[in-house]
C-alpha positions in Angstrom: -34.4 86.6 81.2 -34.9 87.5 77.7 -37.7 89.3 76.8 -39.8 87.7 73.3 -39.5 90.1 70.0 -42.9 89.3 69.4 -46.1 88.7 71.2 -47.3 85.9 68.1 -47.2 82.4 69.1 -44.8 80.2 67.8 -46.9 78.2 65.2 -48.1 81.7 63.8 -44.5 82.7 63.5 -43.8 79.7 61.7 -46.4 80.1 59.4 -45.8 83.8 58.4 -41.9 83.0 57.6 -43.2 80.0 55.3 -45.5 82.6 54.0 -43.0 85.5 52.9 -40.8 82.0 51.9 -42.9 80.7 49.7 -43.9 84.2 47.6 -40.2 85.1 47.6 -39.8 82.4 45.8 -43.2 82.4 43.4 -41.5 86.0 42.5 -38.4 84.3 41.7 -40.1 82.1 39.4 -41.7 84.5 37.9 -39.2 86.8 37.1 -37.6 84.5 35.6 -40.4 82.7 33.7 -40.3 86.1 31.9 -36.9 86.3 30.8 -35.3 84.5 27.9 -32.0 82.8 27.6 -30.1 85.3 26.4 -31.0 87.1 30.0 -29.3 84.8 31.5 -26.0 84.8 30.2 -26.0 88.8 30.0 -25.2 89.5 33.6 -21.6 87.9 32.7 -21.2 89.7 29.7 -22.0 87.0 27.2 -25.2 86.3 24.4 -26.4 83.1 23.3 -25.3 83.6 19.4 -21.6 85.3 20.9 -21.2 81.8 23.4 -22.6 79.7 20.2 -20.0 81.2 17.6 -17.5 80.9 20.3 -18.1 77.2 20.9 -18.9 76.0 17.5 -16.2 74.3 14.9 -15.8 76.5 11.9 -14.9 74.0 9.6 -17.6 71.9 10.9 -20.2 74.7 10.6 -18.8 75.6 6.9 -19.1 71.7 5.9 -22.5 72.0 7.5 -23.7 75.0 5.2 -22.1 73.9 2.5 -23.6 70.4 2.3 -27.1 72.2 2.6 -26.1 74.4 -0.7 -25.0 71.5 -2.5 -28.8 69.9 -1.9 -30.4 72.9 -2.6 -28.2 73.1 -6.0 -28.9 69.4 -6.5 -25.7 68.0 -6.4 -26.2 64.6 -5.1 -23.6 62.9 -5.7 -20.7 65.3 -3.8 -22.9 65.1 -1.0 -22.8 61.4 -1.1 -18.8 61.5 -1.3 -19.2 63.5 2.3 -21.8 60.7 3.3 -20.3 57.8 6.3 -20.2 54.8 4.9 -22.8 53.7 7.0 -25.0 55.9 5.9 -25.4 55.0 1.9 -27.3 52.5 0.4 -29.5 52.4 -2.6 -32.2 54.7 -1.8 -29.7 57.9 -0.8 -30.1 59.3 -3.8 -34.1 59.2 -3.9 -34.0 60.2 0.0 -31.7 63.5 -0.9 -33.8 64.3 -4.1 -36.8 64.5 -1.5 -35.1 66.7 1.2 -33.8 69.0 -2.0 -37.8 69.5 -2.5 -38.1 71.2 0.6 -36.8 74.2 -0.1 -38.9 77.0 -1.9 -36.4 79.0 -3.1 -33.4 80.4 -2.4 -33.2 81.0 1.7 -33.9 85.0 3.0 -31.2 84.1 6.0 -29.1 81.2 6.9 -28.0 81.0 10.9 -26.8 78.7 13.4 -29.1 78.3 16.0 -27.9 75.2 17.8 -24.0 73.1 18.2 -23.3 70.4 20.4 -19.9 68.5 20.0 -18.7 65.2 21.7 -15.1 64.7 22.1 -12.9 61.4 22.9 -9.7 60.6 22.5 -9.1 59.5 18.6 -12.6 61.3 17.7 -15.8 63.9 18.0 -19.2 64.0 16.6 -20.7 67.8 16.3 -24.2 68.3 15.8 -25.8 71.2 14.2 -28.8 72.8 13.4 -28.8 75.8 10.7 -32.5 77.4 10.7 -33.3 78.6 6.8 -36.0 81.8 6.2 -37.8 81.9 3.4 -40.6 84.6 1.9 -43.6 81.7 3.7 -42.0 80.0 5.6 -38.8 78.1 7.7 -36.8 75.2 7.4 -34.1 73.7 10.0 -31.6 71.5 8.6 -29.2 68.9 10.9 -26.5 67.7 10.4 -24.1 65.3 13.0 -20.5 65.6 11.7 -18.1 63.2 12.4 -14.6 63.3 12.8 -12.2 60.4 12.5 -8.3 60.2 12.3 -8.8 64.2 10.6 -11.3 62.4 8.4 -14.6 64.3 8.5 -18.0 63.0 7.0 -21.8 63.6 7.5 -23.4 60.8 10.1 -26.6 62.4 10.4 -28.5 64.5 7.4 -31.9 65.6 8.6 -34.9 68.5 7.1 -37.6 69.8 9.3 -39.4 72.2 7.6 -41.5 74.8 9.5 -44.8 76.3 9.2 -46.0 78.5 6.1 -46.5 82.4 7.5 -49.1 82.9 4.7 
């Protein structure tokens, strides 16, 4: 004959176990919610910046940074040569000039904040987001670089100004 471990009725024991599980789940969610993305990677010996550097194609990143530099210098013709033919039209130069006006001055810092690569058998598409810091604001530049048969073209070029930090 087995001796019961507890004198609590089965219904109350189940309720108690559910309450303990709920509290444990709540503690887990609260602890994860207070972490930043790097905290998830540190136990494995990584941080987000090193992983981004490792998996971003350096030639695509260089092309993106160089293209934004050309835009800042108003060297539109050189950018147009890099654009995918599907991106060019009669308003391309006008659009580039408008984008160049988003740059208030020379940036204080530039860094790659996001990148993704989609590869197929004979091509790849890399999306790179660059962050530019200025004395009174921020600017994000996102470029999409298409590589087909060894030829790299820009398939997307977008700027998003950040808030002014007056």
